C-alpha positions, 0 to 999 in steps of 0.5 A: 784077632789082631788088626796089625802085626805085633810092633806095627807102628799105631797112626793116631796122635797123642797130641801136640809137641812141645815144639808145636805148642810154642809155635802156637803160642807164639802166633797168638802173641803176635796176632794180640800184639798186631791188634791190640794197639788198633782196639785201643785206638777205636776205643779212644775215637769213640771216647773223643766222639762222646767226648765231642757230643758231650760239648755239643749238648752243653752248648745248645743248653747254653742257647736254649737258655739263651733263647728263653732269657735273652741272654746267655747264663752268667758265667757265675754269681756270687752274694756276700754278706759284707760287713764292711768294705769288701770285707764279708762272707759269701752265703750264695754262689752258683755257676753256669753249669747249674743254670743250664740243668733245666735245659739238659732234662736235669730240671728235677736236680734244680727244682731239689735244690735249697734255696733258703740256703747256699749249694754247698751247705746243708745235706740235700744241696751237699748230695745234689752238687756231688752227683756225678752227670755225664754230659759234664765228663769226658770218657778220656780223663782218668775217672774221679768219682768226685772232686773236693775243694778246700775253701782255705780262703775266699773262693772268689776269683779276681778283685774285689776279693782280697778282704773275703773270707771263705764260707763259714758253714763248710770249706770241704764242699765235694763237686760232681766232675766237671771237665769242661770250662768256660773262658772270661778273657785272655790275660798276659802274657798270652794276650800281648801278641793280639792284633789289637790288644787292648784291656777291652779286646781281651774280653771273652764271651764269659767276660763279667766286669771290669774289676772282676771278670769271673763272676758278678757279686752282690752284698746282702750287706754294705755296698761293695766298692771298686766293683763293676759287673756285667750281669747281662752277657748277650750275644750282640757283645760277641762281635767277631762272630759265634762261630769264631769265638770259643763257649766251652773248651775242655778242662780235664781232671781239675781240682787234681793238678796234672802236668804233661799226663803226669798228675803232681802232689805235694808228695810227688817227688817230681812236682817241686824240681827246684824246691821252691815253696812257690809249688805248694802254693800253686797246688793250693790255688788248683785246690781253692780255685780250680772249679772242677764241679759243674755246680762250682761257681769258679768253673769259669776262668781266663787264660794266660798260658804256662811253660811248654814242659807244663810247670808253670811259674818261677818255682821252675823257671830255674829248671825251665832254662829257656825264657822264650818257653814260659807261658808260652803254651796254653793247650795240654801242658797243665791243667792249673787253673787260669793257665791251660786248657787241658785234655787227654786227648792225644794232641788235641782239645776239643772245644764248642764254638758260640755256633754249636760247632764242635771243633779239636785244637791242635797243641801246635796252634798259634797262641795268637789264633788261640786268644783270638778264639777266645776274644769275642770282640778283638776285631781279628780276622782268624781264618782256618785253623 
């Protein structure tokens, strides 16, 4: 029995037409295009929050250390086996990151170190310093599981270090990454416009002495000459006020070299536009001194600025073409050691102030204001920033 006469058109749909399918796909694509930037912004906001939380944890650990020992941890300590005046080999080194581990619920790592040999020597110590500790890593930084240092020269920064040798037993330690650093002072030309510029007023919270601002050095052999060290960094020396002085700052992706969001390597065709050998010297310094590990004693430095385009020093002076731009940027232009704070947050870096508050500092901040925030006893009146 037929329900419909022969030839009666069926009302059942057989599926989407090609045009309808393309319209649906186009609508979905538009929705994704609208939602994706919002999702990315939300993720970066979460990463920024985590980064600030890391700085807060580190700041609290430092202040707990101060409460226990009545002084801040020393930024870096080196022991040298000096064979003659200022000539010798490092036998021990410790940075502030290692010193505060017990106050970060990481006492088990501290207790596991073999203190009979340098932290960069021996299977036990090498495995410990290579551990990845989340509190030292900003989640916005491209993932670097560990950072290595090739000590082809003395790892000590400043003077007296010219006669020192690299460690004898191992020259390529691998460190768990640290995206945060402490600052010992401000140097020329960044500090030249300070209201009360002098050798003394440029000192930062982590200043360690007149002849080697970044470390305290002792000798197990012949006494060192020309050395004046401050092994007692106390809060009382921060006369500008703890809320006005930077305690910890972002310095991401070391010991790689980054300039304005681009990683630079010896094989990068954009890395050395002038063909100067100076660039390779800067790359070598980054590898030797950048202090990109939480246990690396070199995770402390001074600040003196870089070019606005991110390229640093004489290797780019001709290409830069504008003398007024030389060494006039100290935020997010380059992560080259001693030149600029650096993060992968757009337009800003995070810092922990001495009172424990975490602040965001814009790339557009005045160099003078930034220098004032680093110094501990400059007597400047900063105001809002």
